[in-house]
GULUMKOL-651488 format. One record per residue: residue number from 0; residue in three letters; x, y, z of N, C-alpha, C in turn. Coordinates in Angstrom, 3 decimals. Layout:
<atoms>
> n_res_n_u_n_v_n_w_ca_u_ca_v_ca_w_c_u_c_v_c_w
> NUM_ala_X_Y_Z_X_Y_Z_X_Y_Z
...
</atoms>
This chain:
<atoms>
> n_res_n_u_n_v_n_w_ca_u_ca_v_ca_w_c_u_c_v_c_w
> 0_unk_-7.479_23.974_-19.174_-7.520_23.340_-20.349_-8.780_22.186_-20.107
> 1_unk_-9.937_22.165_-20.765_-10.816_20.984_-20.396_-10.318_19.808_-20.875
> 2_unk_-10.943_18.626_-20.393_-10.339_17.452_-20.680_-10.402_16.965_-22.176
> 3_unk_-11.639_17.379_-22.789_-11.656_17.053_-24.078_-10.865_17.945_-24.998
> 4_unk_-10.480_19.187_-24.642_-9.534_20.166_-25.327_-8.127_19.375_-25.186
> 5_unk_-7.903_18.655_-24.132_-6.596_18.110_-23.905_-6.626_16.749_-24.989
> 6_unk_-7.466_16.050_-25.097_-7.470_14.930_-26.045_-7.404_15.379_-27.494
> 7_unk_-8.077_16.520_-27.706_-8.219_17.062_-28.906_-6.572_17.653_-29.435
> 8_unk_-6.082_18.149_-28.120_-4.751_18.712_-28.582_-3.622_17.624_-28.748
> 9_unk_-3.954_16.590_-27.888_-2.695_15.360_-27.749_-2.830_14.386_-29.164
> 10_unk_-4.094_14.411_-29.619_-4.284_13.488_-30.921_-4.745_12.088_-30.430
> 11_unk_-4.199_11.102_-31.290_-4.866_9.958_-31.217_-3.983_9.084_-30.057
> 12_unk_-2.919_9.656_-29.731_-1.982_9.077_-28.788_-2.672_9.008_-27.259
> 13_unk_-3.436_9.982_-27.269_-4.289_10.331_-25.894_-5.114_9.223_-25.637
> 14_unk_-5.871_8.838_-26.733_-6.750_7.906_-26.739_-6.301_6.434_-26.207
> 15_unk_-4.962_6.231_-26.712_-4.330_4.859_-26.484_-3.894_5.072_-24.874
> 16_unk_-3.482_6.326_-24.260_-2.860_6.375_-23.014_-4.280_6.471_-21.972
> 17_unk_-5.586_6.961_-22.546_-6.603_6.777_-21.868_-6.999_5.248_-21.626
> 18_unk_-6.855_4.589_-22.633_-7.044_2.952_-22.526_-6.270_2.420_-21.684
> 19_unk_-4.920_2.582_-21.798_-3.953_2.042_-20.680_-4.293_2.321_-19.410
> 20_unk_-4.732_3.723_-19.056_-5.044_4.158_-17.710_-6.102_3.726_-17.180
> 21_unk_-7.267_3.244_-18.025_-8.498_2.717_-17.439_-8.028_1.012_-17.241
> 22_unk_-7.387_0.512_-18.030_-7.131_-0.808_-17.934_-6.288_-0.957_-16.672
> 23_unk_-5.071_-0.195_-16.430_-4.395_-0.304_-15.395_-5.123_-0.089_-14.083
> 24_unk_-6.009_0.911_-14.005_-6.621_1.139_-12.875_-7.832_0.138_-12.528
> 25_unk_-8.083_-0.526_-13.529_-9.421_-1.586_-13.142_-8.468_-2.754_-12.482
> 26_unk_-7.104_-3.108_-12.969_-6.562_-4.214_-12.394_-5.990_-3.719_-11.097
> 27_unk_-5.526_-2.487_-10.938_-4.915_-1.972_-9.476_-6.159_-2.416_-8.438
> 28_unk_-7.228_-1.699_-8.839_-8.301_-1.896_-7.887_-8.706_-3.196_-7.505
> 29_unk_-8.577_-4.218_-8.618_-9.197_-5.698_-8.533_-8.064_-6.321_-7.576
> 30_unk_-6.642_-5.891_-7.743_-5.721_-6.804_-7.060_-5.626_-6.248_-5.597
> 31_unk_-5.886_-5.113_-5.241_-5.885_-4.446_-3.948_-7.082_-4.916_-3.298
> 32_unk_-8.098_-5.116_-3.865_-9.224_-5.796_-3.124_-9.021_-7.082_-2.894
> 33_unk_-8.259_-7.921_-3.908_-7.917_-9.468_-3.854_-7.158_-9.587_-2.590
> 34_unk_-6.183_-8.972_-2.499_-5.062_-8.785_-1.351_-5.604_-8.590_-0.200
> 35_unk_-6.541_-7.669_-0.201_-6.998_-7.235_1.196_-7.934_-8.184_1.765
> 36_unk_-8.787_-8.923_0.929_-9.579_-9.858_1.593_-8.718_-11.118_2.014
> 37_unk_-7.699_-11.278_1.456_-6.794_-12.559_1.713_-5.703_-12.139_2.894
> 38_unk_-5.621_-10.893_3.409_-4.623_-10.593_4.369_-5.362_-10.214_5.913
> 39_unk_-6.531_-10.585_5.871_-7.324_-9.889_7.138_-7.137_-10.739_8.392
> 40_unk_-6.544_-12.227_8.068_-6.070_-13.094_9.156_-4.591_-12.952_9.045
> 41_unk_-3.845_-12.909_10.254_-2.746_-12.968_10.503_-2.154_-14.375_10.596
> 42_unk_-1.021_-14.742_10.085_-0.476_-15.926_9.854_-0.099_-16.501_11.439
> 43_unk_0.452_-15.792_12.392_0.643_-16.243_13.502_-0.579_-16.754_14.324
> 44_unk_-1.590_-16.090_14.411_-2.921_-16.392_14.765_-3.369_-17.556_14.403
> 45_unk_-3.312_-17.660_13.123_-4.033_-18.912_12.388_-2.985_-20.113_12.691
> 46_unk_-1.776_-20.085_12.667_-1.034_-21.284_13.028_-0.966_-21.583_14.378
> 47_unk_-1.439_-20.718_15.359_-1.501_-20.901_16.696_-2.837_-21.728_16.861
> 48_unk_-3.946_-21.435_16.258_-5.128_-22.212_16.433_-4.670_-23.506_15.795
> 49_unk_-4.324_-23.596_14.612_-4.015_-24.985_13.801_-3.278_-25.834_15.034
> 50_unk_-2.205_-25.305_15.342_-1.046_-26.058_16.121_-1.881_-26.647_17.341
> 51_unk_-2.742_-25.609_18.009_-3.385_-26.076_19.238_-4.346_-27.370_19.061
> 52_unk_-5.041_-27.323_17.818_-6.132_-28.456_17.558_-5.010_-29.663_17.249
> 53_unk_-3.952_-29.469_16.549_-3.294_-30.633_16.178_-2.485_-31.252_17.610
> 54_unk_-2.086_-30.647_18.318_-1.747_-31.023_19.650_-2.737_-31.841_20.440
> 55_unk_-3.968_-31.420_20.084_-5.077_-32.317_20.734_-5.381_-33.465_19.931
> 56_unk_-4.722_-33.549_18.942_-5.132_-34.696_17.950_-6.306_-34.430_17.116
> 57_unk_-6.961_-33.311_17.054_-8.055_-32.858_16.189_-7.765_-32.426_14.663
> 58_unk_-7.399_-33.436_14.040_-6.739_-33.056_12.647_-8.190_-32.477_12.051
> 59_unk_-9.360_-33.081_12.061_-10.416_-32.601_11.231_-10.679_-31.146_12.017
> 60_unk_-10.564_-30.923_13.040_-10.990_-29.366_13.550_-9.929_-28.475_12.761
> 61_unk_-8.581_-28.943_12.693_-7.506_-28.076_12.095_-7.986_-27.818_10.790
> 62_unk_-8.395_-28.746_9.908_-8.849_-28.600_8.587_-10.112_-27.782_8.639
> 63_unk_-10.898_-27.535_9.619_-12.029_-26.917_9.523_-11.677_-25.342_9.742
> 64_unk_-10.626_-25.260_10.424_-9.918_-23.798_10.539_-9.688_-23.132_9.284
> 65_unk_-8.929_-24.358_8.596_-8.377_-24.097_7.078_-9.446_-23.602_6.235
> 66_unk_-10.539_-24.417_6.375_-11.456_-24.187_5.386_-12.257_-22.686_5.633
> 67_unk_-12.327_-22.313_6.794_-12.948_-21.073_7.166_-12.003_-19.946_6.997
> 68_unk_-10.886_-20.059_6.659_-9.753_-19.128_6.492_-9.634_-18.885_5.060
> 69_unk_-9.953_-17.532_4.479_-9.614_-17.231_3.263_-8.397_-16.481_3.102
> 70_unk_-7.255_-17.416_3.026_-5.984_-16.908_2.683_-5.177_-18.058_2.089
> 71_unk_-4.219_-17.605_1.214_-3.333_-18.456_0.470_-2.619_-19.458_1.491
> 72_unk_-2.294_-18.831_2.692_-1.317_-19.923_3.481_-2.286_-20.924_3.989
> 73_unk_-3.734_-20.617_4.288_-4.517_-21.676_4.815_-4.802_-22.723_3.868
> 74_unk_-4.693_-22.400_2.414_-4.818_-23.401_1.390_-3.642_-24.480_1.466
> 75_unk_-2.604_-23.786_1.634_-1.215_-24.700_1.809_-1.266_-25.515_3.057
> 76_unk_-1.767_-25.113_4.094_-1.815_-25.934_5.330_-2.775_-27.003_4.940
> 77_unk_-4.025_-26.787_4.547_-5.049_-27.585_4.261_-4.654_-28.777_3.346
> 78_unk_-3.788_-28.225_2.433_-3.279_-29.381_1.322_-2.442_-30.430_2.254
> 79_unk_-1.698_-29.984_3.186_-0.752_-30.918_3.892_-1.558_-31.619_4.745
> 80_unk_-2.377_-31.083_5.612_-3.244_-31.813_6.810_-4.123_-32.683_5.961
> 81_unk_-4.645_-32.581_4.718_-5.423_-33.393_4.043_-4.992_-34.816_3.761
> 82_unk_-3.249_-34.845_3.797_-2.435_-36.112_3.583_-1.927_-36.395_5.045
> 83_unk_-2.679_-36.144_6.129_-1.848_-36.618_7.483_-2.044_-38.004_7.422
> 84_unk_-0.987_-38.540_7.805_-0.560_-39.960_7.988_0.214_-40.529_7.036
> 85_unk_0.577_-39.792_5.641_1.256_-40.224_4.562_2.797_-39.954_5.034
> 86_unk_3.532_-40.134_3.920_4.811_-39.934_4.082_5.324_-38.414_4.110
> 87_unk_6.039_-38.065_5.096_6.460_-36.621_5.105_6.914_-36.056_3.634
> 88_unk_7.663_-36.717_3.050_8.140_-36.080_1.587_6.823_-36.071_0.661
> 89_unk_6.079_-36.774_0.747_4.627_-36.364_-0.163_4.146_-35.239_0.590
> 90_unk_3.730_-35.325_1.721_3.101_-33.876_2.443_3.911_-32.715_2.032
> 91_unk_5.195_-32.674_2.015_5.948_-31.483_1.782_5.970_-31.090_0.262
> 92_unk_5.866_-32.038_-0.664_6.024_-32.070_-2.047_4.542_-31.179_-2.385
> 93_unk_3.516_-31.674_-1.805_2.055_-31.304_-1.908_2.007_-29.896_-1.570
> 94_unk_2.525_-29.359_-0.383_2.264_-27.996_-0.112_3.226_-27.298_-0.860
> 95_unk_4.290_-27.625_-1.426_5.249_-26.918_-2.098_4.337_-26.703_-3.431
> 96_unk_3.678_-27.649_-4.118_2.844_-27.510_-5.152_1.844_-26.439_-5.083
> 97_unk_1.263_-26.568_-3.910_0.112_-25.437_-3.708_0.429_-23.891_-3.434
> 98_unk_1.678_-23.995_-2.830_2.500_-22.656_-2.920_2.744_-22.173_-4.135
> 99_unk_3.039_-22.988_-5.187_3.245_-22.505_-6.514_1.632_-22.050_-7.224
> 100_unk_0.986_-22.864_-6.862_-0.316_-22.588_-7.388_-0.936_-21.086_-6.929
> 101_unk_-0.768_-20.936_-5.651_-1.127_-20.003_-5.088_-0.340_-18.620_-5.481
> 102_unk_0.630_-18.848_-5.678_1.702_-17.663_-5.964_1.165_-17.257_-7.485
> 103_unk_0.932_-18.243_-8.534_0.332_-17.824_-9.891_-0.791_-17.009_-9.599
> 104_unk_-1.799_-17.301_-8.556_-2.878_-16.546_-8.508_-2.525_-15.000_-7.974
> 105_unk_-1.623_-15.121_-6.979_-1.487_-13.697_-6.637_-0.755_-12.965_-7.562
> 106_unk_-0.048_-13.579_-8.539_0.729_-12.568_-9.368_-0.135_-12.247_-10.632
> 107_unk_-1.458_-12.846_-10.577_-2.257_-12.782_-12.065_-2.474_-11.174_-12.178
> 108_unk_-2.450_-10.851_-13.332_-2.635_-9.373_-13.801_-1.332_-8.431_-13.494
> 109_unk_-0.471_-8.799_-12.524_0.510_-7.788_-12.138_1.648_-7.388_-13.215
> 110_unk_1.793_-8.375_-14.017_2.673_-8.088_-15.031_2.089_-7.068_-15.962
> 111_unk_0.897_-7.188_-16.203_0.442_-6.141_-17.424_0.396_-4.804_-16.701
> 112_unk_0.280_-4.517_-15.315_0.490_-3.298_-14.734_1.907_-2.763_-14.869
> 113_unk_2.838_-3.666_-14.792_4.085_-3.581_-14.946_4.642_-2.936_-16.373
> 114_unk_4.017_-3.810_-17.336_4.185_-3.529_-18.649_3.737_-2.122_-19.247
> 115_unk_2.324_-1.719_-18.519_1.845_-0.517_-18.724_2.757_0.574_-18.222
> 116_unk_3.237_0.344_-16.984_4.033_1.354_-16.319_5.290_1.936_-17.380
> 117_unk_5.921_0.619_-17.807_7.194_0.746_-18.419_7.011_1.264_-20.015
> 118_unk_6.029_1.176_-20.414_5.488_1.607_-21.900_4.846_2.923_-22.122
> 119_unk_4.204_3.200_-21.113_3.245_4.409_-21.005_4.206_5.685_-21.473
> 120_unk_5.407_5.714_-20.970_6.455_6.734_-21.110_6.690_6.691_-22.681
> 121_unk_6.874_5.688_-23.103_7.614_5.570_-24.585_6.158_6.074_-25.547
> 122_unk_5.084_5.518_-25.169_3.812_6.073_-26.078_3.592_7.526_-26.058
> 123_unk_3.776_8.017_-24.622_3.904_9.716_-24.605_4.856_10.200_-25.351
> 124_unk_6.106_9.663_-25.344_7.313_10.045_-26.087_6.949_10.186_-27.657
> 125_unk_6.227_9.020_-27.975_5.918_8.871_-29.432_4.839_10.126_-29.764
> 126_unk_3.935_10.370_-29.038_3.185_11.447_-29.223_3.992_12.802_-29.117
> 127_unk_4.697_12.661_-28.421_5.850_13.974_-28.349_6.366_14.307_-29.692
> 128_unk_6.906_13.098_-30.418_7.692_13.068_-31.687_6.708_13.590_-32.664
> 129_unk_5.633_13.201_-32.646_4.459_13.193_-33.752_4.151_14.959_-33.535
> 130_unk_4.131_15.428_-32.360_3.923_16.805_-31.980_4.856_17.726_-32.733
> 131_unk_6.085_17.159_-32.419_7.207_18.047_-33.223_7.237_17.885_-34.717
> 132_unk_6.987_16.628_-35.193_6.878_16.669_-36.522_5.923_17.465_-36.936
> 133_unk_4.713_17.674_-36.607_3.691_18.552_-36.855_4.130_20.023_-36.976
> 134_unk_4.907_20.239_-35.882_5.222_21.862_-35.774_6.171_22.171_-36.919
> 135_unk_7.126_21.061_-37.252_7.953_21.468_-38.404_7.337_21.463_-39.691
> 136_unk_6.165_20.502_-39.819_5.253_20.626_-40.965_4.597_21.833_-41.126
> 137_unk_4.324_22.640_-39.913_3.533_23.781_-39.971_4.454_25.007_-40.404
> 138_unk_5.575_24.671_-40.136_6.500_25.658_-40.390_6.835_25.724_-41.916
> 139_unk_6.882_24.311_-42.503_7.013_24.209_-44.111_6.248_24.667_-44.820
> 140_unk_4.563_24.571_-44.284_3.637_24.917_-45.108_3.420_26.361_-45.278
> 141_unk_3.538_27.051_-44.115_3.682_28.587_-43.786_4.783_29.277_-44.281
> 142_unk_5.788_28.520_-44.649_7.293_29.356_-45.216_7.576_30.398_-44.291
> 143_unk_7.240_30.235_-43.008_7.470_31.352_-41.957_7.745_30.696_-40.579
> 144_unk_8.358_31.436_-39.615_8.541_30.809_-38.249_7.541_31.514_-37.236
> 145_unk_7.852_31.466_-35.952_7.387_32.269_-34.996_6.509_31.278_-34.125
> 146_unk_5.999_31.659_-32.960_5.348_30.607_-31.960_3.870_30.498_-32.534
> 147_unk_3.257_31.481_-33.207_2.085_31.446_-33.678_1.914_29.993_-34.609
> 148_unk_2.908_29.834_-35.302_2.925_28.584_-36.373_3.086_27.162_-35.647
> 149_unk_3.940_27.127_-34.875_4.224_26.056_-34.032_3.641_25.552_-32.809
> 150_unk_2.624_26.404_-32.352_1.992_26.410_-31.254_1.202_25.006_-31.021
> 151_unk_0.469_24.789_-32.229_-0.171_23.426_-31.943_0.358_22.263_-31.812
> 152_unk_1.615_22.160_-32.550_2.576_20.935_-32.548_3.257_21.086_-31.282
> 153_unk_3.547_22.047_-30.788_4.430_21.995_-29.476_3.446_21.731_-28.311
> 154_unk_2.139_22.070_-28.250_1.186_21.968_-27.536_0.775_20.418_-27.411
> 155_unk_0.755_19.659_-28.528_0.440_18.169_-28.765_1.563_17.449_-27.971
> 156_unk_2.822_18.010_-28.309_4.027_17.208_-27.888_4.008_17.148_-26.178
> 157_unk_3.979_18.430_-25.601_3.966_18.689_-24.212_2.686_17.800_-23.541
> 158_unk_1.543_17.943_-24.134_0.319_17.151_-23.548_0.626_15.694_-23.515
> 159_unk_1.195_15.153_-24.448_1.473_13.806_-24.754_2.413_13.296_-23.674
> 160_unk_3.487_14.275_-23.517_4.374_13.762_-22.753_4.020_13.731_-21.191
> 161_unk_3.215_14.928_-20.784_2.538_14.895_-19.405_1.610_13.755_-19.341
> 162_unk_0.878_13.401_-20.183_-0.073_12.375_-20.059_0.504_10.897_-19.837
> 163_unk_1.744_10.752_-20.631_2.415_9.502_-20.637_2.884_9.337_-19.116
> 164_unk_3.506_10.355_-18.647_3.967_10.299_-17.262_2.864_9.991_-16.113
> 165_unk_1.735_10.581_-16.309_0.474_10.445_-15.424_0.098_9.272_-15.421
> 166_unk_0.186_8.451_-16.787_-0.220_6.958_-16.766_0.909_6.077_-16.068
> 167_unk_2.040_6.299_-16.434_3.070_5.444_-16.114_3.575_5.384_-14.628
> 168_unk_3.650_6.606_-13.861_4.093_6.857_-12.522_2.998_5.860_-11.606
> 169_unk_1.696_6.092_-11.593_0.954_5.438_-10.703_0.969_3.634_-10.863
> 170_unk_1.303_3.487_-12.350_1.245_1.872_-12.531_2.672_1.423_-12.063
> 171_unk_3.761_2.248_-12.069_5.067_1.658_-11.790_4.900_1.596_-10.144
> 172_unk_4.367_2.433_-9.482_4.268_2.495_-8.119_3.362_1.269_-7.629
> 173_unk_2.300_1.068_-8.373_1.289_-0.113_-8.143_1.955_-1.271_-8.449
> 174_unk_2.650_-1.744_-9.245_3.342_-2.795_-9.587_4.555_-3.159_-8.369
> 175_unk_5.205_-2.258_-8.077_6.170_-2.538_-6.938_5.631_-2.886_-5.674
> 176_unk_4.193_-2.066_-5.450_3.570_-2.535_-4.324_3.118_-3.903_-4.447
> 177_unk_2.461_-4.319_-5.508_2.042_-5.731_-5.803_3.360_-6.673_-5.548
> 178_unk_4.503_-6.491_-6.190_5.514_-7.331_-6.184_5.924_-7.674_-4.437
> 179_unk_5.929_-6.582_-3.620_6.042_-6.482_-2.216_4.941_-7.442_-1.526
> 180_unk_3.716_-7.058_-1.797_2.733_-7.871_-1.244_2.825_-9.454_-1.444
> 181_unk_2.982_-9.682_-2.834_3.321_-11.108_-3.199_4.499_-11.814_-2.487
> 182_unk_5.566_-11.094_-2.124_6.586_-11.395_-1.671_6.337_-11.822_-0.031
> 183_unk_5.509_-11.117_0.581_4.828_-11.383_1.665_4.277_-12.566_1.878
> 184_unk_3.261_-12.619_0.999_2.183_-13.865_0.956_3.089_-15.156_0.824
> 185_unk_4.094_-15.128_-0.130_4.876_-16.327_-0.410_5.712_-16.844_0.844
> 186_unk_6.298_-15.564_1.562_6.962_-15.849_3.024_5.937_-16.567_4.012
> 187_unk_4.732_-15.987_4.124_3.748_-16.683_4.935_3.333_-17.962_4.628
> 188_unk_3.296_-18.239_3.168_2.961_-19.730_2.838_4.198_-20.628_3.182
> 189_unk_5.409_-20.227_2.945_6.451_-21.026_3.080_6.749_-21.300_4.586
> 190_unk_6.382_-20.358_5.426_6.560_-20.615_6.709_5.492_-21.383_7.274
> 191_unk_4.282_-21.295_7.083_3.039_-22.413_7.303_3.590_-23.694_7.039
> 192_unk_4.151_-23.789_5.749_4.447_-25.125_5.335_5.312_-25.757_6.309
> 193_unk_6.492_-24.852_6.637_7.365_-25.517_7.570_7.039_-25.764_8.846
> 194_unk_6.018_-24.784_9.472_5.595_-25.017_10.679_4.783_-26.541_10.697
> 195_unk_3.886_-26.606_9.740_3.111_-27.965_9.772_3.727_-28.980_9.625
> 196_unk_4.849_-28.978_8.807_5.860_-30.181_8.710_6.418_-30.438_10.122
> 197_unk_7.030_-29.572_10.809_7.396_-29.793_12.423_6.432_-30.400_13.219
> 198_unk_4.989_-29.826_13.147_3.910_-30.231_13.976_3.510_-31.788_13.498
> 199_unk_3.606_-32.000_12.258_3.316_-33.307_11.831_4.368_-34.420_12.174
> 200_unk_5.565_-33.891_12.223_6.756_-34.767_12.628_6.584_-35.187_13.955
> 201_unk_6.242_-33.960_14.978_6.318_-34.436_16.276_4.933_-35.335_16.547
> 202_unk_3.961_-34.771_15.775_2.565_-35.602_16.196_2.798_-37.114_15.604
> 203_unk_3.626_-37.539_14.644_3.656_-38.988_14.300_4.637_-39.610_15.046
> 204_unk_5.576_-39.062_15.836_6.342_-39.901_16.526_5.844_-40.313_17.801
</atoms>
């Protein structure tokens, strides 16, 4: 069955699911690209470079490394190093706030994908119910039964069900993937903040 025929059979519910599918796919592509650009540098290598410069007393060089590294944890480290020489509590609180800011950026749009994943099935089910209602209406109008009478309504019901699943399953998988990636970024940021505090405490002694 051609794509246009599927939409014709499924009714207006198919257009809602199509909109959800396009919106979900756009967010998935944007988030994957966003995460990929910010995960090319490994935390261990980055912190080794920063630690090496700090041990030499080159705070400006450490800040330069942070400026040239496009990752959430580099911005957390930069926020702490910018306050070098201040009270450790102030530095720690600043990095914690930066972790929160970066986490908000990482979680952007992910809840939309999760919502689409959880509601697309119900929208497909709504189309299924409409298809069944149409089948019963066709029986009522024709005053007879048989597969030829209810075939249009049943087709609409099945197409909507299948379409709802096709939209929901990728969205749910993508949402779970995003949650895992965000958790990984948060762990890296917290570890970097902890390492910076250790390095600065040793440096200031």
